[in-house]
N, C-alpha and C positions, 0 to 999 in steps of 0.2 A: 689551790688552783694556782696558775702561771699569775706574771705582773698584766695580764690580759685577760684577767677573771670575765669579762662582757665575752672576749671569743671564745673562751672555754664553755659558757653558758648558751653560747648561739649556736657551737659546734657540736656541744653534745658527746657525749663518751665518758670514758673513766680516766683520759689522760691529757695532760695540758695541750694546749694549740696553739702557745706562744710562739711556736716560729713559723709561722704561715705567714704568707706576703703579707695579708692583710692586715698583721699584726704589726709591721713594719712601716706600712702605707696610709693604714685606712685608723678608723678611730671608733667609740662607741658612738659618738655625734654621728658621725657619716654615715655608718650602719644602718641603712633599711630609712637613710633620710628622704624625706619627700613624697615616702611610697615606696620606694624603690626597692623591687624584690625578683627573686630569682627561684623558677619552679622547672621540674621538668613530668610531663607527663606519663613518664615512665616509670618514677618515684617519687615517695612524698619526701620530708625532708626526715632524713635520720631510717630511711625506709632501708631494704636490701636493692644493690644493682641487679638486675636481671643479668643472666650467666652471658647471652649478647652481647654485653656491652664489656665484657671480659677475656682473658684467655682461656677460660672453658670452650669457648667455641670458633671454630676454626673461621667463620665469616662473620668474627664480632666488628662494630662498630662504635663511634661516639653516641653516649643516649642523644635524644630532643631537647632540647631546652626553650623554656622561654622568660620574657622577663617585661616587665612593667617599663614604663618611660622613667627616664633620668630625672633629675634635678635641672629647670631651664639653666640654659648657659652650657650644657657640656656639649662636647663637642667628639669625644670617641668614649667607644669603652671597650674595654680588656678583660678577657675570661682566663683565669690562672687555676690549673686542676693540679690540687697535692694531697696528696697520701701523707695525709697527718701522723700515722703510725708507720711510719719507713724505716728504712736500715737503719740502725744505731740512733734510735730516737729525733731522727729529724725528717722533717719531711722530703716526699717524695717529688721531683713535679711530674705529671702524666701529661698535662697537656699547658700550652702558651701559644692564646688568640688573641687577634688585635684587628682593627679595620673594622671593629660591628657600628653601624650608623647609633648615633645619640637618641634614641628612639623606643619605643616599645616592638620588642622584635620578639626573633626566635631563630634557632638553628635546630634544622630536622634531623633526625635519628641520620646519623653517616654522613651529614652535607660538608663540604667541604667548607670552613673557614675562609674569609677572604687575606688574611696573613697567618703566618705561624710559625713559630720558635720552636728553638730546639728542647726537646722533653731530655728526664735524667738520661737516656741511654743516647743523647746526641741526634735525636731520628727528629725532624719536624710533623708531628703525626700523633695522633690520638695513642697514648701508651696504654698499652692494654692493662688493666688490674690483675695481679696473678702472687696475690699473697702464700702466704706458705702455706701448706694442708693445715687447717684446725684452726689457724690465726684469724680473726676477723678486724679488717684496717678500714677506716672512715675515711672516703676520698672527697673532699672539701672544694666544691667548685666556689670559685670565688669572681663577682663579677664587677668593673670599676669602673665608675663614669668619670671621665678625667675634663677639665678646664683648658685641653688644646689638642690638635689632632696632634697624632704620634707622625715622625718622620722615618720611623724605625723600619729596618730592612727587614724581608722574611728572613728567616731562618737565627733571629737574632738569639740570645741567651738570655735566661732568668734575670740574672745580676745589670747586662745592661736594660732589659724591660724596665727593672726596680727606680736605675736611675733616672730613667724617663717619665715616670710616672710618679714616684714619690715627690709631696707639694704640691698636687697637682688632682689629688683625689676629693669630687666634688660629692661623691655617694657611693656606698659599696652594698652589694646583696651577697649573700651566700645559699648554699644547697648543700646540705650531708647526704653521701650515699655510701650503704655500709657492704663490704664481701666477705665473707668467708673462703681463704681457698678450699679448694676441691680436689680430691684427685678426678684427671682427665681420664674419661671414658673413651676408648678405641670403640668407633662404630664397627661391628663386625657384620659384614653383608649374610653372613652363612646364619647368623641368628634370626633376620627375618623370612628365610626360606623356607 
């Protein structure tokens, strides 16, 4: 396990998770503080993501998420989704979201969040999971409650966000979804005739 054994255990899986944003700005003390939790009606923690949330389907969208109320005094919530099994052993950023109200809430399937930053490809959107065929990757949804409202403009980078939130996390929660790369089958109209 890495130096962040508490995070490795929370994320689950065979490889260390110590390079995630949560290892840098969160702690074992803030993980789940005051019952702060993140879940999805579409998959269980450690469960498999449906192909409708990945690059395997043409009209894919981000999965639905729900969270409990953060600790009192929280001013804003930030969601960061990383593929902990990204290229070269480094996490790959799939989604950077902020402007979420500091209360019990949710994002519906495919809902546009209030503010979005740049993913690993430099786009301001949900980066569809697309691991190599036969490789299973873990996608870690990290939710941070902050003690200050952010003034960060849409399109910010992960580094800019980390600078803003470091030292201001009152609680954090995580949810891990797995997905194995599949061969994308082309739909043939002739097969249905």
